[in-house]
C-alpha positions as CSV (number, residue, x, y, z in Angstrom):
1,M,1.1,-61.6,-19.3
2,K,4.4,-63.4,-18.9
3,K,4.5,-64.0,-22.7
4,I,3.9,-60.3,-23.3
5,L,6.7,-59.3,-21.0
6,L,9.0,-61.9,-22.7
7,S,8.1,-60.5,-26.1
8,L,8.8,-56.9,-25.0
9,A,12.2,-58.0,-23.5
10,L,13.1,-59.7,-26.8
11,L,12.1,-56.6,-28.8
12,A,14.2,-54.4,-26.5
13,G,17.2,-56.7,-26.7
14,A,17.1,-57.0,-30.5
15,T,16.9,-53.2,-30.7
16,A,19.8,-52.7,-28.3
17,A,22.0,-55.2,-30.2
18,A,21.2,-53.5,-33.5
19,Q,22.0,-50.1,-32.0
20,A,25.4,-51.4,-30.8
21,Q,26.2,-52.8,-34.2
22,S,25.1,-49.6,-36.0
23,T,27.9,-47.5,-34.3
24,A,30.2,-48.9,-37.0
25,G,28.5,-47.0,-39.8
26,G,24.8,-46.7,-39.4
27,G,22.3,-44.9,-37.2
28,T,18.9,-45.0,-35.5
29,R,15.8,-42.9,-36.4
30,F,12.6,-42.7,-34.4
31,G,9.3,-42.0,-36.1
32,L,5.5,-41.8,-36.0
33,K,3.1,-43.7,-38.1
34,V,-0.7,-43.6,-38.9
35,G,-2.7,-45.7,-41.3
36,V,-5.9,-47.3,-42.5
37,V,-6.5,-51.0,-42.3
38,A,-8.8,-53.3,-44.3
39,A,-9.4,-56.2,-41.9
40,S,-11.1,-59.5,-42.5
41,L,-10.7,-63.2,-41.6
42,A,-8.9,-66.0,-43.3
43,G,-9.0,-69.8,-42.9
44,D,-11.2,-72.7,-43.9
45,D,-13.9,-71.8,-41.3
46,K,-14.0,-68.0,-41.6
47,D,-17.6,-67.9,-42.8
48,F,-19.1,-69.8,-39.9
49,Q,-21.3,-66.7,-39.1
50,G,-22.0,-65.7,-42.7
51,D,-20.2,-64.1,-45.7
52,V,-17.3,-62.3,-44.1
53,Q,-16.3,-58.9,-45.6
54,N,-13.6,-56.3,-45.0
55,R,-13.9,-54.0,-42.0
56,F,-12.0,-50.7,-42.3
57,G,-10.2,-49.4,-39.2
58,F,-7.4,-47.3,-37.9
59,Q,-3.7,-47.8,-36.9
60,A,-1.1,-45.5,-35.2
61,G,2.1,-45.8,-33.2
62,V,5.8,-45.2,-32.9
63,T,8.7,-46.7,-34.8
64,T,12.5,-47.1,-34.7
65,T,14.7,-47.8,-37.7
66,T,18.3,-48.9,-37.1
67,T,20.8,-49.2,-40.0
68,L,22.9,-52.3,-39.8
69,G,26.5,-52.1,-41.0
70,V,28.0,-49.9,-43.7
71,G,26.0,-48.7,-46.7
72,G,22.5,-48.4,-45.2
73,L,21.0,-51.3,-47.2
74,F,19.9,-53.5,-44.2
75,E,17.7,-52.2,-41.4
76,L,16.0,-53.5,-38.2
77,H,12.6,-51.9,-37.7
78,P,10.6,-52.5,-34.5
79,E,7.3,-50.7,-33.9
80,L,4.7,-50.3,-31.2
81,L,1.2,-49.8,-32.6
82,Y,-2.4,-49.5,-31.7
83,S,-4.2,-51.4,-34.4
84,Q,-7.8,-52.2,-35.2
85,R,-8.8,-55.5,-36.8
86,G,-12.1,-57.3,-37.3
87,Y,-14.6,-58.0,-40.0
88,Q,-18.2,-57.4,-41.0
89,I,-21.1,-59.6,-42.2
90,E,-23.4,-57.7,-44.5
91,D,-26.8,-56.8,-42.9
92,V,-25.8,-58.7,-39.7
93,S,-22.9,-57.2,-37.7
94,K,-19.6,-55.3,-37.5
95,T,-16.8,-56.6,-35.3
96,T,-13.8,-54.5,-34.2
97,Y,-10.8,-55.9,-32.3
98,H,-8.5,-53.5,-30.5
99,N,-4.9,-54.6,-30.4
100,I,-1.5,-53.5,-29.2
101,D,1.0,-54.8,-31.8
102,L,4.8,-55.3,-31.7
103,P,6.2,-55.9,-35.2
104,L,9.9,-56.7,-35.5
105,L,10.8,-56.3,-39.1
106,A,14.0,-56.8,-41.2
107,R,14.2,-54.4,-44.1
108,I,16.1,-53.8,-47.3
109,N,16.4,-50.1,-48.1
110,A,17.4,-49.8,-51.8
111,A,17.9,-46.0,-52.1
112,G,14.5,-45.3,-50.5
113,L,12.6,-48.3,-51.8
114,V,11.9,-50.5,-48.8
115,F,11.1,-54.2,-48.7
116,E,10.2,-55.6,-45.2
117,A,9.2,-58.8,-43.5
118,G,9.1,-60.2,-40.0
119,P,7.2,-61.5,-37.1
120,Q,4.6,-59.7,-35.0
121,V,3.2,-60.3,-31.5
122,G,-0.2,-58.7,-30.6
123,Y,-2.4,-58.4,-27.5
124,L,-6.1,-58.2,-27.9
125,F,-7.3,-55.9,-25.2
126,A,-10.9,-55.1,-26.3
127,R,-13.6,-56.3,-28.7
128,K,-16.8,-54.7,-30.0
129,T,-19.5,-56.4,-32.1
130,K,-22.4,-54.2,-33.1
131,F,-25.4,-55.9,-34.6
132,D,-27.5,-54.2,-37.4
133,D,-30.6,-55.6,-35.7
134,S,-31.2,-53.1,-32.9
135,A,-33.0,-55.7,-30.9
136,L,-29.8,-57.7,-30.4
137,A,-27.4,-56.6,-27.6
138,D,-23.9,-55.5,-28.7
139,I,-21.0,-57.8,-27.5
140,T,-18.0,-56.4,-25.8
141,A,-16.5,-59.4,-23.9
142,R,-13.5,-61.1,-25.4
143,G,-14.9,-64.5,-24.5
144,Q,-12.9,-67.4,-26.0
145,L,-10.8,-65.2,-28.3
146,N,-7.0,-65.7,-28.0
147,K,-5.7,-62.6,-26.4
148,L,-2.0,-63.2,-27.3
149,Q,-1.6,-63.5,-31.1
150,F,1.5,-64.2,-33.2
151,G,1.7,-63.5,-36.9
152,Y,3.8,-62.2,-39.7
153,I,4.1,-59.1,-41.9
154,V,5.3,-58.6,-45.5
155,G,5.3,-55.2,-47.1
156,V,6.8,-52.6,-49.4
157,G,7.2,-48.8,-49.1
158,Y,9.2,-45.7,-49.8
159,Q,11.3,-43.7,-47.3
160,L,12.5,-40.2,-48.2
161,E,15.7,-39.2,-46.5
162,S,14.0,-36.0,-45.3
163,G,11.6,-38.1,-43.2
164,P,8.2,-38.8,-44.9
165,N,7.4,-42.4,-45.8
166,V,4.6,-44.5,-47.2
167,G,3.9,-48.2,-47.1
168,I,1.6,-51.1,-47.9
169,R,1.6,-54.3,-45.8
170,Y,-0.1,-57.6,-45.4
171,N,-0.4,-59.0,-41.9
172,R,-1.8,-62.4,-41.0
173,S,-2.0,-64.2,-37.7
174,I,-0.6,-67.7,-37.3
175,T,-2.4,-68.0,-33.9
176,K,-6.1,-69.0,-34.3
177,L,-8.6,-66.3,-33.5
178,Y,-10.4,-68.5,-31.0
179,D,-8.7,-70.7,-28.4
180,G,-8.5,-74.4,-28.7
181,D,-11.5,-75.0,-26.5
182,A,-13.8,-72.9,-28.6
183,A,-16.8,-74.9,-29.9
184,L,-17.6,-73.3,-33.2
185,P,-20.3,-74.5,-35.6
186,G,-17.9,-74.7,-38.6
187,G,-14.7,-75.5,-36.8
188,N,-11.8,-73.4,-35.5
189,K,-9.5,-72.6,-38.5
190,I,-10.0,-68.8,-38.3
191,Y,-7.2,-66.2,-38.5
192,N,-6.9,-62.4,-38.7
193,S,-6.1,-61.1,-42.2
194,V,-5.3,-57.4,-42.6
195,F,-4.1,-55.1,-45.3
196,Q,-2.4,-51.9,-44.0
197,F,-1.9,-48.6,-45.8
198,Q,0.4,-46.4,-43.8
199,L,1.9,-42.9,-43.7
200,G,4.8,-41.9,-41.4
201,F,7.7,-39.7,-40.6
202,A,11.1,-40.7,-39.5
203,F,13.0,-38.0,-37.5
204,P,16.7,-37.5,-38.2
205,G,18.9,-39.7,-35.9
206,G,22.4,-39.9,-34.7
207,Q,25.2,-41.5,-36.7
């Protein structure tokens, strides 16, 4: 919990600093975002339960975009998102992880064409594994999963000045999915790997 509070404080501080800098010639816009995710696992040991495949899910949240300096080329873009991750094993099970994510992205906005990259901290607050075999009980406990997860995002998108925007991202964790004490049959080099397809709207902001 202390790490989560520290991450929130850093996010708020970075946003406040960017807003102070933007008074010289930029502005801040708040927005909303929804999307579809194609989630799976990455790493040498990802197939310890079987052949891992994509699990489609949902994402939604709020965003801010702060222009840095004069010209509008550079932006700071924090978000607060509810995100689903997970994976499925054909004819065996489907697993969904429910996360609260805090991306802090640096962006280049070239006349609406947006390139973005940056770190993300996420908190896993729920897990659901549903087995195709009805005789097996579903799993809801988080068990030995790492609840606090750090990762990175890279993406590209397009932002209309009138508000609508669209984007495609890749998000991978650098924190292992399971904690260091997890005893897994194939090892513990397992990470979240997510492609994100997003639609949003940025409301007009002050200059």
